[in-house]
N, C-alpha and C positions, 0 to 999 in steps of 0.2 A: 451567537450560533459559531459554535467551532467544528471544525472539519478532521483534523488531520496534527497530527504534531510530531516533532522528533529532535534529537539529541546531536548540538553544535559541540562538538566538545563537553565542558562543561555545565553548556545553556540548556537551553529547551524554549525551540520556535512551534510554536502553533498559529496554524489559518483558518481564515473561516470566510461567514458571510461577509458580502461589502467589502473585500479586500484587506480585510484584517490579516494582520502579523503582529502577534505578542510577543514579549521574551522574557524568559525568566533564568537569572542567574543564581537563584537561591531556592531550586528545587519544587518550585512551582507554587512558593508563598508568597511571593510579589511578582510583579508584570508591568513591563513598560509596551509603547506600543511604536510599532518600528515606520517607518515612512516608507508609504508605499504608491507606486505611479498607477494604478488603474482600481474601480470603484466595484468588480465582479466577484463573484464569491471565489474563493480559491480552495482547494481540492485536496490538495499531497505538497507536501515540502520534504527535500531529500537534501543532505551535506555530506560531500566526500572529506571535510575535514572541519574545524573549527570555526575557519571564516565561508567556508566556499559552499554553495547550495543554488536550488531552484526552487520552484512553488511553480504551480502550473493552476488552471480552473477553468471558470466559464468564458464564453467567445474566443475558447483556442489559445487563452493567453500563457505566456512563459514567462517568468521575472527568473531573475539571476541576483546575487549577491555576493560581496567579497568580503564583509566586516561580518560577517557573523550572525545576520539578519538586521543590521540594524537599519538597512536601506538596502530598496532593490532599482531594477532598472528593466524595462522591457525589451525581452530578444524575439519576439513573435507575438503575435494574434491571429484570429482566426480570416481575418481578409488578407493579411499578409501572406496566411499559410496557403492562398489558392494560386500564389505564383510562385512558389519556391520549385524544387528540381524532386522529380519525380523517378524514382527507382524501378527499373522492370521488373517483373513479378518472377518471383522462380519456380520453376515448374506449373506455371498459370496460377500460381497462387494469389491470394487476395482480394480486396475489391477495388473499385477504381479510387483515386486519390480524392475524386470530388464529391464521393458520396457524403451526406452528412451539409452542415451548413456550418457559415461561417461562426454562428455562436454557440455550435453545439461545443460542451465542455471537453478538456481535457481531466482526467481522471488521476494519473498518478505519474510521477516521475522518478527514474532512480539513473543515476549515475556510474559505471564503474570505475572512474578516475575522475580528475579534472576537466579532460579532454571530450571522454567517449561516454554518451547519455545517451537515452531513451524518455518519450513520454507517450503515454497511451489514454485512451478516449473512446468517447461516445461515437455509433457505428462503423467499430474496427478501427479505429484512427492509431497509427503509429509512425511515430515522428522519431528521427535519429542525428545525431550530430557527431563529427569526429576531432570539433575545435572548441568545447568547450560552450557551445551554443551561439557562436557569431553564427554560423548557417546549418539551418534544419532542411532535413530533406523528408518526404514522404516515403516509408519505409514495409506499408502495410502489406508491399507484393511476397512478403520473409515469411505471413500468416499464412495458414489455409483456415482462411474464414469466407469462403464466399457471400454467404448470408451476412457480412457487417456485423455481427454480434457484436455488443459492447464489450468493450476490455475495461477491468476493472483495477488491475495492478499488474505491476513489473516487479520483481525482486528478484536477487539471487538466493539461491536455498539449494540445498543439497548438490553444492558442487556445479550447477549450473544455472541459467537466468531462465525466471520462469515468468511468463503471462497468464493470467486469468483472467475470466469473463463470464457472459451470461451462457444459459444453457447446459450449462458443465464444462464450459472449454477449459483447456490447460494445454500450453502452448510451453515447451523445453527447449533450449536453446544450450547445444554443448559447447559452442564454438564462439559464444561470448556475443552472441545477439547476430551474429551475421545469417543464420537461418533460425529457424523454428520447426517442431516436429509436432504436429497434435497428437497428445497420448489418451487413453482413453482413461475413462474415471468412475467410479460406481452412483455418482449422483449425476441426474440430469437440471438441476436446479442453477442458479447464478452462484457462482464463489466470487466474493468480494476482496480477497486477499490471499496470500503465498506468503511462508515466513519461513526462514530457515533455521533451523533448531542448532544450537553448537554441537549435538552427536551426528551431525552430517545429512539427519534427514529433511525433508520438504513438508511444510504443512499447507493445504489449502484449508478454507473455510469460506461460511457464506449462508444461503438462505435456511432458515429452520432449524438453527443450531448444529449443523453439520460439519465435522472435521475431520479431515483423513489426510494420514500421514503414510509419505514413500521414502524406502530405504535406495532405492534402484533409479533415481531421478524419472516415477512415473509410470513404470512397468509395471508396478501391482502395488496395491494400497493397504491400509491397516485403518480401521474406522475405529477413530476417538472420540465421535459423536457422545459430548457428555448427554445420559439419561435425563438431567436437568432441563437442559436446554431446549426452547422453544421456540426461541424468536432468533432471527439472521445476529452471527457471531463477524462484527464488523474493524475489529482491531487485533491486534498481537504485538508482545514485548516480548523481550529475553529479560528475565529478574538476573541480579547478579550472580547468585546461584546456581544457574543451569536450566531452571523450569520456566518454563511458559506462563506469560499470562494474556487472557484472552478475554476481551472486553463483548458488550452484546448490546442488540438495540434495546431492549427492555431493562439496560443496565446492569445485568447480572456480570460477575467476573469470575472464570473460570480458572485453574491453577494448576501446573502438573505437566505430563506430557513426555517425560523421561522416560527409555524404554521400558515399555511393560507397566508404567504409573499413567491410570485414569486421570481424566482432566476434571476437578473437582470444585465444583462451585462456592463460594467464599458466600458464609451467611450475611453479609453485608448488601447490600443492591440499590444502588440509586438512581439517579435520571439516566434515559438516554444517553448509550456511549456510541462514540462512532471511531475513536481510534485512542490509540495509549501506546507509553512508553516508558522505560525506567529510567529516574533519575539520577545524577550521580550518588546522589546519598541511600540508593536503596529504594526508595520509594516508587509507586507506580502511578503517574500523573496520567489520566485519563479527559478525553476531553469529547461535548456534545452538545448537542443546542441548546442546554442550560450552562454552556462555559464546562470551567474548570472542576475537574474532582483530582483530590491527592489521598489516597491510600497511603498509609505506610505501609513498609515493606510485608507484602502477605507473607503470612505463615501459611502451614500447610494448611488446605480443608481437612473437616473429618472423614474419615475415610467412608461412614455410609452415605456422605453425599454424593459420591460418584460411580458412573458406571460405564464402563466405555460401551455398552450396546448404543442401538442407536436404529432408528428408522429411516 
């Protein structure tokens, strides 16, 4: 079972169940297994360059690599997180740092550069570092999240740093993560991911195939939800021609997303998918409960398969 995948230069790195980390240097045709110091499920992986990356997962685990994912070292876990520094809340925001427990998962990780990074997770967890993860601290107080809603993803998009989570939660930072503003969205269900489009817009996506785009950092939204989508959209990747590919829980792949262009479903449908990345050769490499799925560079879907309407 694989949960997330990322590019590390020309390499693909996928992570998943039981501490699995696998690597491919040929666009997903062949894979090797990395050395990992934990056996918990890993939920997200992110690289700032071809060598330097981080992965997070269950039990509050944060791992780091400096050799392109070939080997990893543990920086933090949920037990250690109980004793780290807690930032004071901004404007009364946030939830107590002790919310949740040591075993609660971290669900996404993003670094702005090799030093400044963030990890988000269950029960409103937000951790941050300014030294490459040598020291982490609780930064939950930067978010207006008094109910401790789960936070599923953090990514740069639309010229901002964006966090998304359950109950329609979208938080936008215009100061590189120093503070976040909660913005209104047209949907009250969970958003599982956020993606920056090359044209400068941000996409958020989640339950029941809902996809929304914003060109003004969340102040207004355009509904891009494909009419053919019925299950959760779980991952996104930008193709080398600037189009966006979205994968879903029912194995569907949707492609499009340029301004004025709807998202159309490819005719092929595979097993359930949880994340995707574009390979150096242009293929779309997706992961899910049944492992790796490699799709050749997606062609444009038939025009009749797409609609911009959604409920």
